[in-house]
PDB file of N, CA, C and O in Angstrom, chain B, residues numbered from 101:
ATOM      1  N   MET B 101       0.155 -28.713 -44.393  1.00  0.00           N
ATOM      2  CA  MET B 101       0.710 -27.579 -43.961  1.00  0.00           C
ATOM      3  C   MET B 101       0.212 -26.555 -43.004  1.00  0.00           C
ATOM      4  O   MET B 101       0.954 -25.923 -42.251  1.00  0.00           O
ATOM      5  N   LYS B 102      -1.134 -26.414 -43.072  1.00  0.00           N
ATOM      6  CA  LYS B 102      -2.022 -25.627 -42.243  1.00  0.00           C
ATOM      7  C   LYS B 102      -1.742 -25.941 -40.610  1.00  0.00           C
ATOM      8  O   LYS B 102      -1.592 -25.044 -39.781  1.00  0.00           O
ATOM      9  N   THR B 103      -1.703 -27.279 -40.326  1.00  0.00           N
ATOM     10  CA  THR B 103      -1.374 -27.994 -38.994  1.00  0.00           C
ATOM     11  C   THR B 103      -0.133 -27.734 -38.842  1.00  0.00           C
ATOM     12  O   THR B 103       0.157 -27.320 -37.720  1.00  0.00           O
ATOM     13  N   LYS B 104       0.978 -27.864 -39.822  1.00  0.00           N
ATOM     14  CA  LYS B 104       2.209 -27.493 -39.035  1.00  0.00           C
ATOM     15  C   LYS B 104       2.465 -26.451 -38.373  1.00  0.00           C
ATOM     16  O   LYS B 104       3.012 -26.387 -37.272  1.00  0.00           O
ATOM     17  N   PHE B 105       1.937 -25.302 -39.262  1.00  0.00           N
ATOM     18  CA  PHE B 105       2.098 -23.864 -39.008  1.00  0.00           C
ATOM     19  C   PHE B 105       1.282 -23.682 -37.596  1.00  0.00           C
ATOM     20  O   PHE B 105       1.767 -23.172 -36.586  1.00  0.00           O
ATOM     21  N   THR B 106      -0.034 -24.192 -37.717  1.00  0.00           N
ATOM     22  CA  THR B 106      -0.943 -23.928 -36.372  1.00  0.00           C
ATOM     23  C   THR B 106      -0.045 -24.814 -35.083  1.00  0.00           C
ATOM     24  O   THR B 106       0.008 -24.250 -33.990  1.00  0.00           O
ATOM     25  N   ILE B 107       0.449 -25.798 -35.192  1.00  0.00           N
ATOM     26  CA  ILE B 107       1.192 -26.721 -34.199  1.00  0.00           C
ATOM     27  C   ILE B 107       2.497 -25.494 -33.855  1.00  0.00           C
ATOM     28  O   ILE B 107       2.610 -24.867 -32.802  1.00  0.00           O
ATOM     29  N   ILE B 108       3.107 -25.422 -34.681  1.00  0.00           N
ATOM     30  CA  ILE B 108       4.530 -24.339 -34.452  1.00  0.00           C
ATOM     31  C   ILE B 108       4.132 -23.111 -33.750  1.00  0.00           C
ATOM     32  O   ILE B 108       4.903 -22.662 -32.901  1.00  0.00           O
ATOM     33  N   THR B 109       3.038 -22.521 -33.996  1.00  0.00           N
ATOM     34  CA  THR B 109       2.830 -21.423 -33.486  1.00  0.00           C
ATOM     35  C   THR B 109       2.095 -21.474 -31.976  1.00  0.00           C
ATOM     36  O   THR B 109       2.139 -20.675 -31.041  1.00  0.00           O
ATOM     37  N   LEU B 110       1.431 -22.699 -32.133  1.00  0.00           N
ATOM     38  CA  LEU B 110       1.134 -22.987 -30.471  1.00  0.00           C
ATOM     39  C   LEU B 110       2.258 -23.506 -29.723  1.00  0.00           C
ATOM     40  O   LEU B 110       2.190 -23.319 -28.508  1.00  0.00           O
ATOM     41  N   LEU B 111       3.243 -24.094 -30.148  1.00  0.00           N
ATOM     42  CA  LEU B 111       4.345 -24.366 -29.611  1.00  0.00           C
ATOM     43  C   LEU B 111       5.265 -23.111 -29.152  1.00  0.00           C
ATOM     44  O   LEU B 111       6.060 -23.151 -28.212  1.00  0.00           O
ATOM     45  N   LEU B 112       5.065 -22.208 -29.821  1.00  0.00           N
ATOM     46  CA  LEU B 112       5.979 -20.893 -29.564  1.00  0.00           C
ATOM     47  C   LEU B 112       5.312 -20.322 -28.737  1.00  0.00           C
ATOM     48  O   LEU B 112       5.883 -19.679 -27.856  1.00  0.00           O
ATOM     49  N   ILE B 113       4.040 -20.392 -28.787  1.00  0.00           N
ATOM     50  CA  ILE B 113       3.036 -19.355 -27.936  1.00  0.00           C
ATOM     51  C   ILE B 113       3.450 -20.193 -26.339  1.00  0.00           C
ATOM     52  O   ILE B 113       3.854 -19.566 -25.359  1.00  0.00           O
ATOM     53  N   THR B 114       3.264 -21.562 -26.361  1.00  0.00           N
ATOM     54  CA  THR B 114       3.709 -22.135 -24.934  1.00  0.00           C
ATOM     55  C   THR B 114       4.938 -21.858 -24.318  1.00  0.00           C
ATOM     56  O   THR B 114       5.180 -21.808 -23.112  1.00  0.00           O
ATOM     57  N   ILE B 115       5.832 -21.651 -25.454  1.00  0.00           N
ATOM     58  CA  ILE B 115       7.423 -21.766 -24.851  1.00  0.00           C
ATOM     59  C   ILE B 115       7.546 -20.475 -24.302  1.00  0.00           C
ATOM     60  O   ILE B 115       7.967 -20.402 -23.148  1.00  0.00           O
ATOM     61  N   THR B 116       7.235 -19.352 -24.962  1.00  0.00           N
ATOM     62  CA  THR B 116       7.493 -17.571 -24.675  1.00  0.00           C
ATOM     63  C   THR B 116       6.596 -17.521 -23.725  1.00  0.00           C
ATOM     64  O   THR B 116       6.964 -16.642 -22.946  1.00  0.00           O
ATOM     65  N   SER B 117       5.482 -18.057 -23.324  1.00  0.00           N
ATOM     66  CA  SER B 117       4.782 -17.780 -22.060  1.00  0.00           C
ATOM     67  C   SER B 117       4.950 -18.115 -20.972  1.00  0.00           C
ATOM     68  O   SER B 117       4.427 -17.504 -20.040  1.00  0.00           O
ATOM     69  N   CYS B 118       5.885 -19.396 -20.758  1.00  0.00           N
ATOM     70  CA  CYS B 118       6.420 -20.236 -19.502  1.00  0.00           C
ATOM     71  C   CYS B 118       7.223 -19.184 -18.552  1.00  0.00           C
ATOM     72  O   CYS B 118       8.110 -18.492 -19.052  1.00  0.00           O
ATOM     73  N   VAL B 119       6.899 -19.079 -17.190  1.00  0.00           N
ATOM     74  CA  VAL B 119       7.887 -18.284 -16.482  1.00  0.00           C
ATOM     75  C   VAL B 119       8.971 -19.270 -15.651  1.00  0.00           C
ATOM     76  O   VAL B 119       8.547 -20.200 -14.965  1.00  0.00           O
ATOM     77  N   SER B 120      10.224 -19.018 -15.762  1.00  0.00           N
ATOM     78  CA  SER B 120      10.929 -19.801 -15.109  1.00  0.00           C
ATOM     79  C   SER B 120      10.829 -20.108 -13.843  1.00  0.00           C
ATOM     80  O   SER B 120      10.090 -19.213 -13.432  1.00  0.00           O
ATOM     81  N   PRO B 121      11.112 -20.867 -12.825  1.00  0.00           N
ATOM     82  CA  PRO B 121      10.689 -21.272 -11.668  1.00  0.00           C
ATOM     83  C   PRO B 121      11.556 -20.149 -10.592  1.00  0.00           C
ATOM     84  O   PRO B 121      11.190 -19.795  -9.471  1.00  0.00           O
ATOM     85  N   LYS B 122      12.791 -19.741 -11.322  1.00  0.00           N
ATOM     86  CA  LYS B 122      13.692 -18.981 -10.307  1.00  0.00           C
ATOM     87  C   LYS B 122      12.794 -17.392 -10.315  1.00  0.00           C
ATOM     88  O   LYS B 122      12.531 -16.692  -9.338  1.00  0.00           O
ATOM     89  N   VAL B 123      12.452 -17.141 -11.790  1.00  0.00           N
ATOM     90  CA  VAL B 123      11.826 -15.893 -12.218  1.00  0.00           C
ATOM     91  C   VAL B 123      10.778 -15.870 -11.272  1.00  0.00           C
ATOM     92  O   VAL B 123      10.847 -14.940 -10.469  1.00  0.00           O
ATOM     93  N   TYR B 124       9.705 -16.743 -11.139  1.00  0.00           N
ATOM     94  CA  TYR B 124       8.658 -16.821 -10.568  1.00  0.00           C
ATOM     95  C   TYR B 124       8.724 -16.837  -9.110  1.00  0.00           C
ATOM     96  O   TYR B 124       7.743 -16.442  -8.479  1.00  0.00           O
ATOM     97  N   LYS B 125       9.995 -17.336  -8.371  1.00  0.00           N
ATOM     98  CA  LYS B 125      10.176 -17.400  -6.845  1.00  0.00           C
ATOM     99  C   LYS B 125      10.649 -15.952  -6.936  1.00  0.00           C
ATOM    100  O   LYS B 125       9.764 -15.218  -6.495  1.00  0.00           O
ATOM    101  N   ASP B 126      11.558 -15.374  -7.284  1.00  0.00           N
ATOM    102  CA  ASP B 126      11.917 -14.237  -7.208  1.00  0.00           C
ATOM    103  C   ASP B 126      10.843 -12.808  -6.930  1.00  0.00           C
ATOM    104  O   ASP B 126      10.863 -11.927  -6.070  1.00  0.00           O
ATOM    105  N   LEU B 127       9.804 -13.122  -8.279  1.00  0.00           N
ATOM    106  CA  LEU B 127       8.698 -12.246  -8.156  1.00  0.00           C
ATOM    107  C   LEU B 127       7.828 -12.503  -6.924  1.00  0.00           C
ATOM    108  O   LEU B 127       7.514 -11.575  -6.179  1.00  0.00           O
ATOM    109  N   GLU B 128       7.374 -13.982  -6.675  1.00  0.00           N
ATOM    110  CA  GLU B 128       7.016 -14.336  -5.071  1.00  0.00           C
ATOM    111  C   GLU B 128       7.120 -13.609  -4.300  1.00  0.00           C
ATOM    112  O   GLU B 128       6.156 -13.021  -3.810  1.00  0.00           O
ATOM    113  N   ASP B 129       8.743 -13.364  -3.839  1.00  0.00           N
ATOM    114  CA  ASP B 129       9.672 -13.093  -2.783  1.00  0.00           C
ATOM    115  C   ASP B 129       9.384 -11.363  -2.811  1.00  0.00           C
ATOM    116  O   ASP B 129       9.243 -10.728  -1.766  1.00  0.00           O
ATOM    117  N   ARG B 130       9.330 -10.800  -4.022  1.00  0.00           N
ATOM    118  CA  ARG B 130       9.264  -9.591  -3.903  1.00  0.00           C
ATOM    119  C   ARG B 130       8.244  -8.648  -3.634  1.00  0.00           C
ATOM    120  O   ARG B 130       8.326  -7.558  -3.068  1.00  0.00           O
ATOM    121  N   TYR B 131       6.822  -9.497  -4.350  1.00  0.00           N
ATOM    122  CA  TYR B 131       5.473  -9.523  -3.690  1.00  0.00           C
ATOM    123  C   TYR B 131       5.359  -9.620  -2.244  1.00  0.00           C
ATOM    124  O   TYR B 131       4.715  -8.776  -1.621  1.00  0.00           O
ATOM    125  N   ALA B 132       5.871 -10.478  -1.736  1.00  0.00           N
ATOM    126  CA  ALA B 132       5.546 -10.658  -0.116  1.00  0.00           C
ATOM    127  C   ALA B 132       6.143  -9.714   0.382  1.00  0.00           C
ATOM    128  O   ALA B 132       5.535  -9.164   1.300  1.00  0.00           O
ATOM    129  N   THR B 133       7.524  -9.141   0.013  1.00  0.00           N
ATOM    130  CA  THR B 133       7.897  -8.262   0.681  1.00  0.00           C
ATOM    131  C   THR B 133       7.406  -6.750   0.572  1.00  0.00           C
ATOM    132  O   THR B 133       7.492  -5.991   1.538  1.00  0.00           O
ATOM    133  N   LEU B 134       6.855  -6.331  -0.734  1.00  0.00           N
ATOM    134  CA  LEU B 134       5.765  -5.286  -0.576  1.00  0.00           C
ATOM    135  C   LEU B 134       4.463  -5.308   0.157  1.00  0.00           C
ATOM    136  O   LEU B 134       3.973  -4.332   0.726  1.00  0.00           O
ATOM    137  N   LYS B 135       3.889  -6.640   0.086  1.00  0.00           N
ATOM    138  CA  LYS B 135       2.896  -6.626   0.757  1.00  0.00           C
ATOM    139  C   LYS B 135       3.400  -6.192   2.139  1.00  0.00           C
ATOM    140  O   LYS B 135       2.969  -5.141   2.614  1.00  0.00           O
ATOM    141  N   LYS B 136       4.273  -6.927   2.801  1.00  0.00           N
ATOM    142  CA  LYS B 136       4.734  -6.423   4.294  1.00  0.00           C
ATOM    143  C   LYS B 136       4.760  -4.962   4.655  1.00  0.00           C
ATOM    144  O   LYS B 136       4.121  -4.352   5.513  1.00  0.00           O
ATOM    145  N   GLU B 137       5.743  -4.514   3.705  1.00  0.00           N
ATOM    146  CA  GLU B 137       5.807  -3.138   3.640  1.00  0.00           C
ATOM    147  C   GLU B 137       4.467  -2.169   3.378  1.00  0.00           C
ATOM    148  O   GLU B 137       4.287  -1.025   3.796  1.00  0.00           O
ATOM    149  N   ASN B 138       3.658  -2.923   2.619  1.00  0.00           N
ATOM    150  CA  ASN B 138       2.158  -1.990   2.723  1.00  0.00           C
ATOM    151  C   ASN B 138       1.552  -2.215   4.246  1.00  0.00           C
ATOM    152  O   ASN B 138       1.172  -1.255   4.917  1.00  0.00           O
ATOM    153  N   ARG B 139       1.508  -3.355   4.645  1.00  0.00           N
ATOM    154  CA  ARG B 139       1.070  -3.498   5.942  1.00  0.00           C
ATOM    155  C   ARG B 139       1.709  -2.573   7.130  1.00  0.00           C
ATOM    156  O   ARG B 139       1.147  -1.842   7.946  1.00  0.00           O
ATOM    157  N   ASN B 140       2.934  -2.840   6.950  1.00  0.00           N
ATOM    158  CA  ASN B 140       3.384  -1.667   7.827  1.00  0.00           C
ATOM    159  C   ASN B 140       3.230  -0.097   7.670  1.00  0.00           C
ATOM    160  O   ASN B 140       3.105   0.743   8.561  1.00  0.00           O
ATOM    161  N   LEU B 141       3.266   0.042   6.514  1.00  0.00           N
ATOM    162  CA  LEU B 141       2.853   1.638   5.900  1.00  0.00           C
ATOM    163  C   LEU B 141       1.358   2.012   6.462  1.00  0.00           C
ATOM    164  O   LEU B 141       1.012   3.090   6.946  1.00  0.00           O
ATOM    165  N   GLN B 142       0.615   0.911   6.283  1.00  0.00           N
ATOM    166  CA  GLN B 142      -0.918   1.278   6.434  1.00  0.00           C
ATOM    167  C   GLN B 142      -1.114   0.919   7.947  1.00  0.00           C
ATOM    168  O   GLN B 142      -2.152   1.287   8.498  1.00  0.00           O
ATOM    169  N   SER B 143      -0.234   0.267   8.595  1.00  0.00           N
ATOM    170  CA  SER B 143      -0.131   0.784  10.314  1.00  0.00           C
ATOM    171  C   SER B 143       0.328   1.776  10.660  1.00  0.00           C
ATOM    172  O   SER B 143      -0.377   2.424  11.434  1.00  0.00           O
ATOM    173  N   GLU B 144       1.624   2.341  10.293  1.00  0.00           N
ATOM    174  CA  GLU B 144       2.045   3.362  10.696  1.00  0.00           C
ATOM    175  C   GLU B 144       1.130   4.726  10.220  1.00  0.00           C
ATOM    176  O   GLU B 144       1.318   5.743  10.888  1.00  0.00           O
ATOM    177  N   TYR B 145       0.157   4.794   9.106  1.00  0.00           N
ATOM    178  CA  TYR B 145      -0.575   5.728   8.698  1.00  0.00           C
ATOM    179  C   TYR B 145      -1.716   5.740   9.513  1.00  0.00           C
ATOM    180  O   TYR B 145      -2.245   6.797   9.854  1.00  0.00           O
ATOM    181  N   ASP B 146      -2.214   4.412   9.915  1.00  0.00           N
ATOM    182  CA  ASP B 146      -3.265   4.333  11.054  1.00  0.00           C
ATOM    183  C   ASP B 146      -3.175   4.997  12.593  1.00  0.00           C
ATOM    184  O   ASP B 146      -4.052   5.454  13.325  1.00  0.00           O
ATOM    185  N   ASP B 147      -1.517   4.824  12.783  1.00  0.00           N
ATOM    186  CA  ASP B 147      -1.256   5.346  14.251  1.00  0.00           C
ATOM    187  C   ASP B 147      -1.215   7.068  14.000  1.00  0.00           C
ATOM    188  O   ASP B 147      -1.685   7.876  14.801  1.00  0.00           O
ATOM    189  N   LEU B 148      -0.584   7.401  12.780  1.00  0.00           N
ATOM    190  CA  LEU B 148      -0.360   8.684  12.672  1.00  0.00           C
ATOM    191  C   LEU B 148      -1.881   9.265  12.562  1.00  0.00           C
ATOM    192  O   LEU B 148      -2.079  10.380  13.042  1.00  0.00           O
ATOM    193  N   LEU B 149      -2.787   8.680  12.052  1.00  0.00           N
ATOM    194  CA  LEU B 149      -4.200   9.467  11.585  1.00  0.00           C
ATOM    195  C   LEU B 149      -4.744   9.576  13.554  1.00  0.00           C
ATOM    196  O   LEU B 149      -5.286  10.566  14.046  1.00  0.00           O
ATOM    197  N   VAL B 150      -4.496   8.663  14.095  1.00  0.00           N
ATOM    198  CA  VAL B 150      -5.170   8.704  15.460  1.00  0.00           C
ATOM    199  C   VAL B 150      -4.506   9.832  16.293  1.00  0.00           C
ATOM    200  O   VAL B 150      -5.194  10.365  17.164  1.00  0.00           O
ATOM    201  N   ALA B 151      -3.119  10.274  16.085  1.00  0.00           N
ATOM    202  CA  ALA B 151      -2.268  11.162  16.815  1.00  0.00           C
ATOM    203  C   ALA B 151      -2.570  12.319  16.339  1.00  0.00           C
ATOM    204  O   ALA B 151      -2.374  13.289  17.071  1.00  0.00           O
ATOM    205  N   LYS B 152      -3.164  12.544  14.892  1.00  0.00           N
ATOM    206  CA  LYS B 152      -3.602  13.853  14.295  1.00  0.00           C
ATOM    207  C   LYS B 152      -4.689  14.037  15.041  1.00  0.00           C
ATOM    208  O   LYS B 152      -4.700  15.113  15.639  1.00  0.00           O
ATOM    209  N   ASN B 153      -5.844  13.162  15.244  1.00  0.00           N
ATOM    210  CA  ASN B 153      -7.076  13.338  15.938  1.00  0.00           C
ATOM    211  C   ASN B 153      -6.826  13.836  17.240  1.00  0.00           C
ATOM    212  O   ASN B 153      -7.545  14.630  17.846  1.00  0.00           O
ATOM    213  N   LYS B 154      -5.586  13.244  17.706  1.00  0.00           N
ATOM    214  CA  LYS B 154      -5.367  13.681  19.129  1.00  0.00           C
ATOM    215  C   LYS B 154      -5.029  15.007  19.214  1.00  0.00           C
ATOM    216  O   LYS B 154      -5.642  15.853  19.865  1.00  0.00           O
ATOM    217  N   ALA B 155      -4.364  15.123  18.767  1.00  0.00           N
ATOM    218  CA  ALA B 155      -3.529  16.334  18.562  1.00  0.00           C
ATOM    219  C   ALA B 155      -4.709  17.900  18.085  1.00  0.00           C
ATOM    220  O   ALA B 155      -4.499  19.082  18.357  1.00  0.00           O
ATOM    221  N   GLU B 156      -5.960  17.266  17.284  1.00  0.00           N
ATOM    222  CA  GLU B 156      -6.628  18.496  17.292  1.00  0.00           C
ATOM    223  C   GLU B 156      -7.609  18.438  17.876  1.00  0.00           C
ATOM    224  O   GLU B 156      -8.425  19.329  17.637  1.00  0.00           O
ATOM    225  N   ASN B 157      -7.938  17.483  18.793  1.00  0.00           N
ATOM    226  CA  ASN B 157      -8.816  17.735  19.947  1.00  0.00           C
ATOM    227  C   ASN B 157      -8.222  18.543  21.156  1.00  0.00           C
ATOM    228  O   ASN B 157      -8.873  19.381  21.780  1.00  0.00           O
ATOM    229  N   GLU B 158      -6.876  18.193  21.429  1.00  0.00           N
ATOM    230  CA  GLU B 158      -6.198  19.069  22.156  1.00  0.00           C
ATOM    231  C   GLU B 158      -6.059  20.335  21.841  1.00  0.00           C
ATOM    232  O   GLU B 158      -6.240  21.154  22.742  1.00  0.00           O
ATOM    233  N   LEU B 159      -5.755  20.743  20.678  1.00  0.00           N
ATOM    234  CA  LEU B 159      -6.165  22.013  20.096  1.00  0.00           C
ATOM    235  C   LEU B 159      -7.093  22.781  20.536  1.00  0.00           C
ATOM    236  O   LEU B 159      -6.884  23.816  21.169  1.00  0.00           O
ATOM    237  N   LYS B 160      -8.455  22.224  20.160  1.00  0.00           N
ATOM    238  CA  LYS B 160      -9.640  22.921  19.938  1.00  0.00           C
ATOM    239  C   LYS B 160      -9.943  23.104  21.594  1.00  0.00           C
ATOM    240  O   LYS B 160     -10.707  23.973  22.014  1.00  0.00           O
ATOM    241  N   SER B 161      -9.323  22.280  22.349  1.00  0.00           N
ATOM    242  CA  SER B 161      -9.357  22.105  23.817  1.00  0.00           C
ATOM    243  C   SER B 161      -8.570  23.588  24.273  1.00  0.00           C
ATOM    244  O   SER B 161      -9.061  24.490  24.951  1.00  0.00           O
ATOM    245  N   VAL B 162      -7.393  23.536  23.761  1.00  0.00           N
ATOM    246  CA  VAL B 162      -6.701  25.100  24.040  1.00  0.00           C
ATOM    247  C   VAL B 162      -7.435  26.045  23.661  1.00  0.00           C
ATOM    248  O   VAL B 162      -7.926  26.818  24.484  1.00  0.00           O
ATOM    249  N   GLN B 163      -7.655  26.165  22.298  1.00  0.00           N
ATOM    250  CA  GLN B 163      -8.278  27.361  22.075  1.00  0.00           C
ATOM    251  C   GLN B 163      -9.632  27.513  22.675  1.00  0.00           C
ATOM    252  O   GLN B 163     -10.010  28.685  22.665  1.00  0.00           O
ATOM    253  N   ASP B 164     -10.478  26.655  23.199  1.00  0.00           N
ATOM    254  CA  ASP B 164     -11.371  26.718  23.933  1.00  0.00           C
ATOM    255  C   ASP B 164     -11.366  27.601  25.163  1.00  0.00           C
ATOM    256  O   ASP B 164     -12.043  28.571  25.504  1.00  0.00           O
ATOM    257  N   ASP B 165     -10.255  26.855  25.771  1.00  0.00           N
ATOM    258  CA  ASP B 165      -9.831  27.694  27.227  1.00  0.00           C
ATOM    259  C   ASP B 165      -9.280  29.063  27.213  1.00  0.00           C
ATOM    260  O   ASP B 165      -9.340  29.823  28.179  1.00  0.00           O
ATOM    261  N   TYR B 166      -8.579  29.430  25.732  1.00  0.00           N
ATOM    262  CA  TYR B 166      -7.999  30.696  25.523  1.00  0.00           C
ATOM    263  C   TYR B 166      -9.130  31.462  25.204  1.00  0.00           C
ATOM    264  O   TYR B 166      -9.156  32.563  25.754  1.00  0.00           O
ATOM    265  N   ASN B 167     -10.051  31.192  24.485  1.00  0.00           N
ATOM    266  CA  ASN B 167     -11.202  32.231  24.384  1.00  0.00           C
ATOM    267  C   ASN B 167     -11.805  32.349  25.345  1.00  0.00           C
ATOM    268  O   ASN B 167     -12.253  33.485  25.505  1.00  0.00           O
ATOM    269  N   SER B 168     -12.175  31.186  26.586  1.00  0.00           N
ATOM    270  CA  SER B 168     -12.975  31.725  27.661  1.00  0.00           C
ATOM    271  C   SER B 168     -12.006  32.533  28.576  1.00  0.00           C
ATOM    272  O   SER B 168     -12.633  33.222  29.380  1.00  0.00           O
ATOM    273  N   ALA B 169     -10.560  32.646  28.685  1.00  0.00           N
ATOM    274  CA  ALA B 169      -9.839  33.396  29.127  1.00  0.00           C
ATOM    275  C   ALA B 169      -9.942  34.787  29.081  1.00  0.00           C
ATOM    276  O   ALA B 169     -10.051  35.561  30.032  1.00  0.00           O
ATOM    277  N   ILE B 170      -9.873  35.176  27.188  1.00  0.00           N
ATOM    278  CA  ILE B 170     -10.177  36.454  26.745  1.00  0.00           C
ATOM    279  C   ILE B 170     -11.903  36.791  27.056  1.00  0.00           C
ATOM    280  O   ILE B 170     -12.234  37.963  26.877  1.00  0.00           O
ATOM    281  N   THR B 171     -12.681  36.091  27.379  1.00  0.00           N
ATOM    282  CA  THR B 171     -13.983  36.588  27.484  1.00  0.00           C
ATOM    283  C   THR B 171     -14.034  36.875  28.910  1.00  0.00           C
ATOM    284  O   THR B 171     -14.786  37.810  29.187  1.00  0.00           O
ATOM    285  N   ASP B 172     -13.494  36.376  29.797  1.00  0.00           N
ATOM    286  CA  ASP B 172     -13.363  36.359  31.151  1.00  0.00           C
ATOM    287  C   ASP B 172     -12.426  37.777  31.506  1.00  0.00           C
ATOM    288  O   ASP B 172     -12.863  38.498  32.403  1.00  0.00           O
ATOM    289  N   ARG B 173     -11.108  38.192  30.792  1.00  0.00           N
ATOM    290  CA  ARG B 173     -10.716  39.201  30.811  1.00  0.00           C
ATOM    291  C   ARG B 173     -11.409  40.550  30.743  1.00  0.00           C
ATOM    292  O   ARG B 173     -11.296  41.477  31.546  1.00  0.00           O
ATOM    293  N   ASN B 174     -12.378  40.475  29.294  1.00  0.00           N
ATOM    294  CA  ASN B 174     -12.648  41.531  28.978  1.00  0.00           C
ATOM    295  C   ASN B 174     -14.075  41.555  29.957  1.00  0.00           C
ATOM    296  O   ASN B 174     -14.793  42.555  29.978  1.00  0.00           O
TER     297      ASN B 174
END
């Protein structure tokens, strides 16, 4: 009796834990899509970070020129 219960329990766990190939393929495709989107967003973030740093450097240069012009004027 105990072995029957154990076998039935193991069988139920095995059956319910399997993923159909269709679901697995769908999840795999979604994962690949999300991974690609993540790479694209990371690339865009890196590009924006470079542009931000360039703009900050340009702003600092303009501010230095402005301060220099104000000092020369006074």
